[in-house]
Jmol script that loads the backbone (N, CA, C; Angstrom):
load data "model"
ATOM      1  N   UNK A   1      -6.581 -53.447 -61.376  1.00  0.00           N
ATOM      2  CA  UNK A   1      -5.389 -53.996 -60.745  1.00  0.00           C
ATOM      3  C   UNK A   1      -4.191 -53.685 -61.642  1.00  0.00           C
ATOM      4  N   UNK A   2      -3.172 -53.115 -61.047  1.00  0.00           N
ATOM      5  CA  UNK A   2      -1.928 -52.793 -61.751  1.00  0.00           C
ATOM      6  C   UNK A   2      -0.952 -53.936 -61.528  1.00  0.00           C
ATOM      7  N   UNK A   3      -0.207 -54.319 -62.561  1.00  0.00           N
ATOM      8  CA  UNK A   3       0.799 -55.369 -62.421  1.00  0.00           C
ATOM      9  C   UNK A   3       2.158 -54.802 -62.790  1.00  0.00           C
ATOM     10  N   UNK A   4       3.147 -55.116 -61.954  1.00  0.00           N
ATOM     11  CA  UNK A   4       4.519 -54.671 -62.173  1.00  0.00           C
ATOM     12  C   UNK A   4       5.419 -55.901 -62.170  1.00  0.00           C
ATOM     13  N   UNK A   5       6.236 -56.052 -63.194  1.00  0.00           N
ATOM     14  CA  UNK A   5       7.190 -57.156 -63.256  1.00  0.00           C
ATOM     15  C   UNK A   5       8.460 -56.732 -62.527  1.00  0.00           C
ATOM     16  N   UNK A   6       8.817 -57.487 -61.493  1.00  0.00           N
ATOM     17  CA  UNK A   6       9.973 -57.139 -60.661  1.00  0.00           C
ATOM     18  C   UNK A   6      11.279 -57.490 -61.356  1.00  0.00           C
ATOM     19  N   UNK A   7      12.361 -56.904 -60.856  1.00  0.00           N
ATOM     20  CA  UNK A   7      13.698 -57.159 -61.382  1.00  0.00           C
ATOM     21  C   UNK A   7      14.672 -57.324 -60.227  1.00  0.00           C
ATOM     22  N   UNK A   8      15.503 -58.369 -60.292  1.00  0.00           N
ATOM     23  CA  UNK A   8      16.579 -58.538 -59.326  1.00  0.00           C
ATOM     24  C   UNK A   8      16.176 -59.101 -57.977  1.00  0.00           C
ATOM     25  N   UNK A   9      14.957 -59.645 -57.864  1.00  0.00           N
ATOM     26  CA  UNK A   9      14.485 -60.208 -56.599  1.00  0.00           C
ATOM     27  C   UNK A   9      13.831 -61.567 -56.844  1.00  0.00           C
ATOM     28  N   UNK A  10      13.532 -62.266 -55.768  1.00  0.00           N
ATOM     29  CA  UNK A  10      12.921 -63.590 -55.866  1.00  0.00           C
ATOM     30  C   UNK A  10      11.488 -63.542 -56.392  1.00  0.00           C
ATOM     31  N   UNK A  11      10.731 -62.522 -56.005  1.00  0.00           N
ATOM     32  CA  UNK A  11       9.361 -62.420 -56.506  1.00  0.00           C
ATOM     33  C   UNK A  11       9.399 -62.073 -57.997  1.00  0.00           C
ATOM     34  N   UNK A  12       8.358 -62.486 -58.695  1.00  0.00           N
ATOM     35  CA  UNK A  12       8.311 -62.292 -60.150  1.00  0.00           C
ATOM     36  C   UNK A  12       7.475 -61.083 -60.564  1.00  0.00           C
ATOM     37  N   UNK A  13       6.490 -60.736 -59.746  1.00  0.00           N
ATOM     38  CA  UNK A  13       5.604 -59.627 -60.078  1.00  0.00           C
ATOM     39  C   UNK A  13       4.908 -59.137 -58.817  1.00  0.00           C
ATOM     40  N   UNK A  14       4.363 -57.930 -58.908  1.00  0.00           N
ATOM     41  CA  UNK A  14       3.577 -57.343 -57.825  1.00  0.00           C
ATOM     42  C   UNK A  14       2.272 -56.852 -58.429  1.00  0.00           C
ATOM     43  N   UNK A  15       1.171 -57.159 -57.769  1.00  0.00           N
ATOM     44  CA  UNK A  15      -0.152 -56.668 -58.171  1.00  0.00           C
ATOM     45  C   UNK A  15      -0.651 -55.739 -57.067  1.00  0.00           C
ATOM     46  N   UNK A  16      -1.320 -54.667 -57.458  1.00  0.00           N
ATOM     47  CA  UNK A  16      -1.894 -53.768 -56.454  1.00  0.00           C
ATOM     48  C   UNK A  16      -2.928 -52.859 -57.104  1.00  0.00           C
ATOM     49  N   UNK A  17      -3.718 -52.228 -56.257  1.00  0.00           N
ATOM     50  CA  UNK A  17      -4.664 -51.203 -56.664  1.00  0.00           C
ATOM     51  C   UNK A  17      -4.285 -49.918 -55.954  1.00  0.00           C
ATOM     52  N   UNK A  18      -4.714 -48.803 -56.516  1.00  0.00           N
ATOM     53  CA  UNK A  18      -4.580 -47.508 -55.858  1.00  0.00           C
ATOM     54  C   UNK A  18      -5.952 -46.851 -55.919  1.00  0.00           C
ATOM     55  N   UNK A  19      -6.471 -46.487 -54.749  1.00  0.00           N
ATOM     56  CA  UNK A  19      -7.759 -45.809 -54.658  1.00  0.00           C
ATOM     57  C   UNK A  19      -7.582 -44.550 -53.819  1.00  0.00           C
ATOM     58  N   UNK A  20      -7.917 -43.404 -54.393  1.00  0.00           N
ATOM     59  CA  UNK A  20      -7.773 -42.123 -53.699  1.00  0.00           C
ATOM     60  C   UNK A  20      -6.359 -41.930 -53.154  1.00  0.00           C
ATOM     61  N   UNK A  21      -5.384 -42.297 -53.972  1.00  0.00           N
ATOM     62  CA  UNK A  21      -3.958 -42.183 -53.635  1.00  0.00           C
ATOM     63  C   UNK A  21      -3.527 -43.099 -52.489  1.00  0.00           C
ATOM     64  N   UNK A  22      -4.336 -44.097 -52.172  1.00  0.00           N
ATOM     65  CA  UNK A  22      -4.019 -45.078 -51.128  1.00  0.00           C
ATOM     66  C   UNK A  22      -3.730 -46.430 -51.768  1.00  0.00           C
ATOM     67  N   UNK A  23      -2.725 -47.125 -51.254  1.00  0.00           N
ATOM     68  CA  UNK A  23      -2.322 -48.434 -51.769  1.00  0.00           C
ATOM     69  C   UNK A  23      -3.267 -49.496 -51.213  1.00  0.00           C
ATOM     70  N   UNK A  24      -3.757 -50.359 -52.104  1.00  0.00           N
ATOM     71  CA  UNK A  24      -4.715 -51.399 -51.717  1.00  0.00           C
ATOM     72  C   UNK A  24      -4.357 -52.724 -52.382  1.00  0.00           C
ATOM     73  N   UNK A  25      -4.722 -53.812 -51.724  1.00  0.00           N
ATOM     74  CA  UNK A  25      -4.677 -55.154 -52.315  1.00  0.00           C
ATOM     75  C   UNK A  25      -3.322 -55.546 -52.907  1.00  0.00           C
ATOM     76  N   UNK A  26      -2.242 -55.274 -52.181  1.00  0.00           N
ATOM     77  CA  UNK A  26      -0.902 -55.633 -52.665  1.00  0.00           C
ATOM     78  C   UNK A  26      -0.712 -57.142 -52.553  1.00  0.00           C
ATOM     79  N   UNK A  27      -0.238 -57.745 -53.635  1.00  0.00           N
ATOM     80  CA  UNK A  27       0.118 -59.158 -53.595  1.00  0.00           C
ATOM     81  C   UNK A  27       1.328 -59.386 -54.490  1.00  0.00           C
ATOM     82  N   UNK A  28       2.182 -60.280 -54.050  1.00  0.00           N
ATOM     83  CA  UNK A  28       3.388 -60.621 -54.790  1.00  0.00           C
ATOM     84  C   UNK A  28       3.220 -62.000 -55.413  1.00  0.00           C
ATOM     85  N   UNK A  29       3.868 -62.220 -56.552  1.00  0.00           N
ATOM     86  CA  UNK A  29       3.910 -63.529 -57.193  1.00  0.00           C
ATOM     87  C   UNK A  29       5.279 -64.116 -56.889  1.00  0.00           C
ATOM     88  N   UNK A  30       5.303 -65.210 -56.138  1.00  0.00           N
ATOM     89  CA  UNK A  30       6.529 -65.896 -55.707  1.00  0.00           C
ATOM     90  C   UNK A  30       7.251 -65.059 -54.642  1.00  0.00           C
ATOM     91  N   UNK A  31       8.385 -65.537 -54.187  1.00  0.00           N
ATOM     92  CA  UNK A  31       9.146 -64.843 -53.158  1.00  0.00           C
ATOM     93  C   UNK A  31       8.909 -65.435 -51.774  1.00  0.00           C
ATOM     94  N   UNK A  32       9.368 -64.748 -50.757  1.00  0.00           N
ATOM     95  CA  UNK A  32       9.260 -65.195 -49.366  1.00  0.00           C
ATOM     96  C   UNK A  32       7.850 -64.912 -48.846  1.00  0.00           C
ATOM     97  N   UNK A  33       6.999 -65.890 -48.901  1.00  0.00           N
ATOM     98  CA  UNK A  33       5.571 -65.746 -48.671  1.00  0.00           C
ATOM     99  C   UNK A  33       5.220 -64.962 -47.404  1.00  0.00           C
ATOM    100  N   UNK A  34       5.738 -65.351 -46.270  1.00  0.00           N
ATOM    101  CA  UNK A  34       5.380 -64.678 -45.015  1.00  0.00           C
ATOM    102  C   UNK A  34       5.815 -63.226 -44.991  1.00  0.00           C
ATOM    103  N   UNK A  35       7.038 -62.956 -45.405  1.00  0.00           N
ATOM    104  CA  UNK A  35       7.537 -61.579 -45.411  1.00  0.00           C
ATOM    105  C   UNK A  35       6.731 -60.698 -46.356  1.00  0.00           C
ATOM    106  N   UNK A  36       6.385 -61.237 -47.505  1.00  0.00           N
ATOM    107  CA  UNK A  36       5.660 -60.441 -48.493  1.00  0.00           C
ATOM    108  C   UNK A  36       4.221 -60.201 -48.068  1.00  0.00           C
ATOM    109  N   UNK A  37       3.631 -61.169 -47.380  1.00  0.00           N
ATOM    110  CA  UNK A  37       2.295 -60.941 -46.811  1.00  0.00           C
ATOM    111  C   UNK A  37       2.372 -59.844 -45.750  1.00  0.00           C
ATOM    112  N   UNK A  38       3.450 -59.837 -44.977  1.00  0.00           N
ATOM    113  CA  UNK A  38       3.636 -58.805 -43.956  1.00  0.00           C
ATOM    114  C   UNK A  38       3.763 -57.425 -44.571  1.00  0.00           C
ATOM    115  N   UNK A  39       4.573 -57.291 -45.609  1.00  0.00           N
ATOM    116  CA  UNK A  39       4.721 -56.004 -46.293  1.00  0.00           C
ATOM    117  C   UNK A  39       3.365 -55.548 -46.825  1.00  0.00           C
ATOM    118  N   UNK A  40       2.674 -56.474 -47.477  1.00  0.00           N
ATOM    119  CA  UNK A  40       1.364 -56.149 -48.052  1.00  0.00           C
ATOM    120  C   UNK A  40       0.405 -55.641 -46.984  1.00  0.00           C
ATOM    121  N   UNK A  41       0.388 -56.292 -45.848  1.00  0.00           N
ATOM    122  CA  UNK A  41      -0.497 -55.898 -44.752  1.00  0.00           C
ATOM    123  C   UNK A  41      -0.101 -54.536 -44.180  1.00  0.00           C
ATOM    124  N   UNK A  42       1.183 -54.295 -44.042  1.00  0.00           N
ATOM    125  CA  UNK A  42       1.654 -53.035 -43.464  1.00  0.00           C
ATOM    126  C   UNK A  42       1.351 -51.817 -44.333  1.00  0.00           C
ATOM    127  N   UNK A  43       1.392 -51.989 -45.653  1.00  0.00           N
ATOM    128  CA  UNK A  43       1.183 -50.829 -46.530  1.00  0.00           C
ATOM    129  C   UNK A  43      -0.286 -50.642 -46.918  1.00  0.00           C
ATOM    130  N   UNK A  44      -1.148 -51.583 -46.579  1.00  0.00           N
ATOM    131  CA  UNK A  44      -2.567 -51.498 -46.933  1.00  0.00           C
ATOM    132  C   UNK A  44      -3.160 -50.183 -46.409  1.00  0.00           C
ATOM    133  N   UNK A  45      -3.713 -49.395 -47.322  1.00  0.00           N
ATOM    134  CA  UNK A  45      -4.362 -48.143 -46.950  1.00  0.00           C
ATOM    135  C   UNK A  45      -3.433 -46.954 -46.787  1.00  0.00           C
ATOM    136  N   UNK A  46      -2.117 -47.168 -46.936  1.00  0.00           N
ATOM    137  CA  UNK A  46      -1.170 -46.058 -46.799  1.00  0.00           C
ATOM    138  C   UNK A  46      -1.162 -45.197 -48.058  1.00  0.00           C
ATOM    139  N   UNK A  47      -0.820 -43.932 -47.890  1.00  0.00           N
ATOM    140  CA  UNK A  47      -0.649 -43.030 -49.012  1.00  0.00           C
ATOM    141  C   UNK A  47       0.491 -43.522 -49.895  1.00  0.00           C
ATOM    142  N   UNK A  48       0.296 -43.475 -51.191  1.00  0.00           N
ATOM    143  CA  UNK A  48       1.278 -44.001 -52.146  1.00  0.00           C
ATOM    144  C   UNK A  48       2.657 -43.352 -51.951  1.00  0.00           C
ATOM    145  N   UNK A  49       2.692 -42.041 -51.702  1.00  0.00           N
ATOM    146  CA  UNK A  49       3.977 -41.349 -51.535  1.00  0.00           C
ATOM    147  C   UNK A  49       4.669 -41.750 -50.235  1.00  0.00           C
ATOM    148  N   UNK A  50       3.905 -42.053 -49.206  1.00  0.00           N
ATOM    149  CA  UNK A  50       4.476 -42.502 -47.933  1.00  0.00           C
ATOM    150  C   UNK A  50       5.119 -43.880 -48.102  1.00  0.00           C
ATOM    151  N   UNK A  51       4.455 -44.758 -48.839  1.00  0.00           N
ATOM    152  CA  UNK A  51       5.014 -46.098 -49.080  1.00  0.00           C
ATOM    153  C   UNK A  51       6.319 -45.972 -49.848  1.00  0.00           C
ATOM    154  N   UNK A  52       6.328 -45.141 -50.885  1.00  0.00           N
ATOM    155  CA  UNK A  52       7.553 -44.946 -51.669  1.00  0.00           C
ATOM    156  C   UNK A  52       8.669 -44.418 -50.777  1.00  0.00           C
ATOM    157  N   UNK A  53       8.390 -43.412 -49.982  1.00  0.00           N
ATOM    158  CA  UNK A  53       9.408 -42.805 -49.112  1.00  0.00           C
ATOM    159  C   UNK A  53       9.975 -43.807 -48.112  1.00  0.00           C
ATOM    160  N   UNK A  54       9.122 -44.666 -47.586  1.00  0.00           N
ATOM    161  CA  UNK A  54       9.577 -45.620 -46.571  1.00  0.00           C
ATOM    162  C   UNK A  54      10.341 -46.810 -47.150  1.00  0.00           C
ATOM    163  N   UNK A  55       9.961 -47.262 -48.348  1.00  0.00           N
ATOM    164  CA  UNK A  55      10.518 -48.511 -48.873  1.00  0.00           C
ATOM    165  C   UNK A  55      11.615 -48.343 -49.919  1.00  0.00           C
ATOM    166  N   UNK A  56      11.623 -47.228 -50.629  1.00  0.00           N
ATOM    167  CA  UNK A  56      12.603 -47.056 -51.698  1.00  0.00           C
ATOM    168  C   UNK A  56      14.022 -47.104 -51.141  1.00  0.00           C
ATOM    169  N   UNK A  57      14.877 -47.861 -51.818  1.00  0.00           N
ATOM    170  CA  UNK A  57      16.279 -47.961 -51.417  1.00  0.00           C
ATOM    171  C   UNK A  57      16.592 -49.111 -50.482  1.00  0.00           C
ATOM    172  N   UNK A  58      15.573 -49.830 -50.026  1.00  0.00           N
ATOM    173  CA  UNK A  58      15.792 -50.994 -49.167  1.00  0.00           C
ATOM    174  C   UNK A  58      16.499 -52.078 -49.986  1.00  0.00           C
ATOM    175  N   UNK A  59      17.560 -52.644 -49.429  1.00  0.00           N
ATOM    176  CA  UNK A  59      18.302 -53.695 -50.129  1.00  0.00           C
ATOM    177  C   UNK A  59      18.080 -55.043 -49.458  1.00  0.00           C
ATOM    178  N   UNK A  60      18.457 -56.103 -50.152  1.00  0.00           N
ATOM    179  CA  UNK A  60      18.352 -57.469 -49.630  1.00  0.00           C
ATOM    180  C   UNK A  60      19.706 -58.144 -49.804  1.00  0.00           C
ATOM    181  N   UNK A  61      20.415 -58.331 -48.709  1.00  0.00           N
ATOM    182  CA  UNK A  61      21.747 -58.932 -48.794  1.00  0.00           C
ATOM    183  C   UNK A  61      22.645 -58.089 -49.683  1.00  0.00           C
ATOM    184  N   UNK A  62      23.327 -58.746 -50.625  1.00  0.00           N
ATOM    185  CA  UNK A  62      24.232 -58.048 -51.538  1.00  0.00           C
ATOM    186  C   UNK A  62      23.501 -57.436 -52.731  1.00  0.00           C
ATOM    187  N   UNK A  63      22.210 -57.698 -52.847  1.00  0.00           N
ATOM    188  CA  UNK A  63      21.427 -57.146 -53.966  1.00  0.00           C
ATOM    189  C   UNK A  63      21.235 -55.645 -53.785  1.00  0.00           C
ATOM    190  N   UNK A  64      21.133 -54.921 -54.888  1.00  0.00           N
ATOM    191  CA  UNK A  64      20.928 -53.477 -54.840  1.00  0.00           C
ATOM    192  C   UNK A  64      19.457 -53.115 -54.702  1.00  0.00           C
ATOM    193  N   UNK A  65      18.592 -54.119 -54.633  1.00  0.00           N
ATOM    194  CA  UNK A  65      17.162 -53.902 -54.507  1.00  0.00           C
ATOM    195  C   UNK A  65      16.596 -54.957 -53.558  1.00  0.00           C
ATOM    196  N   UNK A  66      15.300 -54.934 -53.373  1.00  0.00           N
ATOM    197  CA  UNK A  66      14.611 -55.896 -52.506  1.00  0.00           C
ATOM    198  C   UNK A  66      13.141 -55.900 -52.913  1.00  0.00           C
ATOM    199  N   UNK A  67      12.382 -56.800 -52.346  1.00  0.00           N
ATOM    200  CA  UNK A  67      10.943 -56.802 -52.635  1.00  0.00           C
ATOM    201  C   UNK A  67      10.269 -55.515 -52.158  1.00  0.00           C
ATOM    202  N   UNK A  68      10.626 -54.966 -50.981  1.00  0.00           N
ATOM    203  CA  UNK A  68      10.049 -53.676 -50.612  1.00  0.00           C
ATOM    204  C   UNK A  68      10.451 -52.554 -51.585  1.00  0.00           C
ATOM    205  N   UNK A  69      11.721 -52.518 -51.984  1.00  0.00           N
ATOM    206  CA  UNK A  69      12.178 -51.519 -52.941  1.00  0.00           C
ATOM    207  C   UNK A  69      11.451 -51.688 -54.271  1.00  0.00           C
ATOM    208  N   UNK A  70      11.222 -52.921 -54.685  1.00  0.00           N
ATOM    209  CA  UNK A  70      10.504 -53.154 -55.938  1.00  0.00           C
ATOM    210  C   UNK A  70       9.062 -52.652 -55.854  1.00  0.00           C
ATOM    211  N   UNK A  71       8.448 -52.736 -54.684  1.00  0.00           N
ATOM    212  CA  UNK A  71       7.115 -52.171 -54.522  1.00  0.00           C
ATOM    213  C   UNK A  71       7.177 -50.651 -54.696  1.00  0.00           C
ATOM    214  N   UNK A  72       8.192 -50.019 -54.132  1.00  0.00           N
ATOM    215  CA  UNK A  72       8.358 -48.574 -54.316  1.00  0.00           C
ATOM    216  C   UNK A  72       8.534 -48.243 -55.797  1.00  0.00           C
ATOM    217  N   UNK A  73       9.330 -49.033 -56.503  1.00  0.00           N
ATOM    218  CA  UNK A  73       9.533 -48.814 -57.939  1.00  0.00           C
ATOM    219  C   UNK A  73       8.227 -49.015 -58.712  1.00  0.00           C
ATOM    220  N   UNK A  74       7.453 -50.017 -58.305  1.00  0.00           N
ATOM    221  CA  UNK A  74       6.159 -50.282 -58.949  1.00  0.00           C
ATOM    222  C   UNK A  74       5.218 -49.104 -58.761  1.00  0.00           C
ATOM    223  N   UNK A  75       5.195 -48.551 -57.559  1.00  0.00           N
ATOM    224  CA  UNK A  75       4.318 -47.418 -57.276  1.00  0.00           C
ATOM    225  C   UNK A  75       4.760 -46.173 -58.046  1.00  0.00           C
ATOM    226  N   UNK A  76       6.063 -45.984 -58.177  1.00  0.00           N
ATOM    227  CA  UNK A  76       6.570 -44.869 -58.968  1.00  0.00           C
ATOM    228  C   UNK A  76       6.183 -45.039 -60.437  1.00  0.00           C
ATOM    229  N   UNK A  77       6.273 -46.262 -60.951  1.00  0.00           N
ATOM    230  CA  UNK A  77       5.870 -46.536 -62.339  1.00  0.00           C
ATOM    231  C   UNK A  77       4.376 -46.289 -62.513  1.00  0.00           C
ATOM    232  N   UNK A  78       3.587 -46.691 -61.532  1.00  0.00           N
ATOM    233  CA  UNK A  78       2.148 -46.453 -61.568  1.00  0.00           C
ATOM    234  C   UNK A  78       1.870 -44.948 -61.642  1.00  0.00           C
ATOM    235  N   UNK A  79       2.528 -44.180 -60.787  1.00  0.00           N
ATOM    236  CA  UNK A  79       2.316 -42.733 -60.758  1.00  0.00           C
ATOM    237  C   UNK A  79       2.702 -42.105 -62.106  1.00  0.00           C
ATOM    238  N   UNK A  80       3.817 -42.535 -62.681  1.00  0.00           N
ATOM    239  CA  UNK A  80       4.257 -41.997 -63.961  1.00  0.00           C
ATOM    240  C   UNK A  80       3.250 -42.330 -65.080  1.00  0.00           C
ATOM    241  N   UNK A  81       2.713 -43.536 -65.039  1.00  0.00           N
ATOM    242  CA  UNK A  81       1.753 -43.968 -66.058  1.00  0.00           C
ATOM    243  C   UNK A  81       0.403 -43.285 -65.908  1.00  0.00           C
ATOM    244  N   UNK A  82       0.106 -42.796 -64.706  1.00  0.00           N
ATOM    245  CA  UNK A  82      -1.190 -42.200 -64.425  1.00  0.00           C
ATOM    246  C   UNK A  82      -1.111 -40.709 -64.114  1.00  0.00           C
ATOM    247  N   UNK A  83       0.007 -40.085 -64.478  1.00  0.00           N
ATOM    248  CA  UNK A  83       0.183 -38.648 -64.224  1.00  0.00           C
ATOM    249  C   UNK A  83      -0.839 -37.863 -65.041  1.00  0.00           C
ATOM    250  N   UNK A  84      -1.387 -36.840 -64.412  1.00  0.00           N
ATOM    251  CA  UNK A  84      -2.398 -36.016 -65.101  1.00  0.00           C
ATOM    252  C   UNK A  84      -1.877 -34.645 -65.362  1.00  0.00           C
TER     253      UNK A  84
END
end "model"
wireframe off; spacefill off
backbone 0.3
color backbone group
């Protein structure tokens, strides 16, 4: 399980797994429970690059980021840490 500490959003962290380049078991710590469960369910089994492409740059109100954008950032950090 990979853990990413979020920045600039209500959630505090994101946990997830990646298996065969597919996103699995996404869960957020704190934040808007229903919305974050929805995001987690929608990205389950998706290709990591597809999730990044769809979610990166999403904002929340006046914030320059959002929980979906933070998931994209987390996945990018995961890829950088696991580059071969």
